[in-house]
C-alpha positions as CSV (number, residue, x, y, z in Angstrom):
1,M,-0.4,0.0,0.3
2,A,1.5,3.7,-0.8
3,R,2.1,5.2,1.5
4,R,0.8,8.5,2.8
5,T,3.9,10.3,3.9
6,L,6.0,13.1,2.2
7,L,9.0,11.9,0.0
8,S,12.8,13.4,1.0
9,E,14.2,14.8,-1.4
10,V,16.6,11.5,-2.0
11,E,13.2,9.7,-2.3
12,I,11.9,12.0,-4.8
13,A,15.1,11.8,-7.1
14,A,14.9,8.1,-7.0
15,R,11.5,7.8,-7.7
16,L,11.0,10.4,-10.3
17,Q,13.8,7.7,-12.0
18,Q,11.3,5.4,-12.3
19,V,8.9,7.9,-14.6
20,P,11.0,10.0,-16.5
21,E,8.7,11.8,-19.0
22,W,7.6,13.3,-15.6
23,S,9.1,16.8,-14.4
24,R,9.3,17.9,-10.8
25,E,7.9,21.6,-9.9
26,G,7.9,22.6,-6.3
27,K,5.8,20.4,-4.6
28,T,4.4,18.6,-7.8
29,I,4.9,16.1,-10.7
30,T,3.8,17.0,-14.3
31,R,3.4,15.8,-18.1
32,T,2.1,16.8,-20.5
33,W,0.2,14.8,-24.0
34,K,-0.5,16.0,-27.5
35,F,-3.4,14.1,-29.1
36,R,-4.2,14.0,-32.7
37,T,-8.0,14.3,-31.9
38,F,-9.5,16.7,-29.4
39,R,-11.6,13.2,-28.6
40,A,-8.5,11.7,-28.6
41,A,-7.0,13.7,-25.6
42,L,-10.6,13.7,-24.4
43,A,-10.5,9.2,-24.2
44,F,-7.3,9.9,-22.7
45,I,-8.5,12.3,-19.3
46,N,-11.1,9.9,-18.9
47,Q,-9.0,6.7,-18.5
48,V,-7.1,8.8,-15.9
49,G,-10.4,10.2,-13.7
50,D,-10.5,6.3,-14.0
51,L,-7.5,5.6,-12.8
52,A,-7.3,8.4,-9.8
53,E,-11.4,7.0,-8.5
54,A,-9.3,3.8,-8.7
55,M,-6.6,5.1,-5.8
56,D,-8.5,7.7,-5.2
57,H,-6.3,10.5,-5.6
58,H,-7.1,12.9,-8.1
59,P,-4.7,14.5,-10.5
60,D,-5.1,18.4,-11.7
61,I,-6.3,18.5,-15.3
62,F,-5.8,20.8,-17.6
63,N,-6.7,20.7,-21.9
64,S,-6.6,22.7,-24.2
65,W,-7.9,21.0,-27.6
66,T,-5.9,18.4,-27.9
67,K,-3.4,18.5,-25.3
68,V,-3.8,17.1,-21.6
69,R,-1.4,18.3,-18.8
70,L,-1.2,16.5,-15.2
71,T,0.1,17.5,-12.1
72,L,0.0,15.0,-9.1
73,T,0.7,15.8,-5.6
74,T,-1.0,14.8,-2.4
75,H,-2.7,18.1,-1.1
76,D,-4.0,16.7,2.1
77,K,-0.1,16.2,2.6
78,G,1.2,19.1,0.6
79,G,3.9,17.6,-1.6
80,L,4.9,14.4,-2.9
81,T,4.2,11.0,-1.3
82,D,4.2,7.3,-3.0
83,L,0.3,8.1,-4.6
84,D,1.8,10.6,-6.7
85,F,4.6,8.5,-8.4
86,D,2.5,5.5,-8.0
87,L,-0.2,7.0,-10.2
88,A,1.9,8.7,-12.1
89,K,3.2,4.7,-13.4
90,K,0.0,3.6,-14.4
91,I,-0.7,6.7,-15.8
92,D,2.3,5.9,-18.2
93,A,1.3,2.6,-18.7
94,L,-2.2,3.9,-20.2
């Protein structure tokens, strides 16, 4: 089960290596995708929503036509936890 405690800087650096497409931005990790169509972007967002609901861990989602940007952080802890990286891995597997 994922820990809901804040990760140390060393732990964050190690976890980022497991999700190389994601970038650290302060207390968050983020990634942007570009899709061929708006419909494909929405389908991806819906898949992410299903994962988020199953994990009870919800990303910030920005959609602009064919571009989707996700930002992960554990809001109630004020930073990054295992949950963020576990969800990032699951999203990467879509």
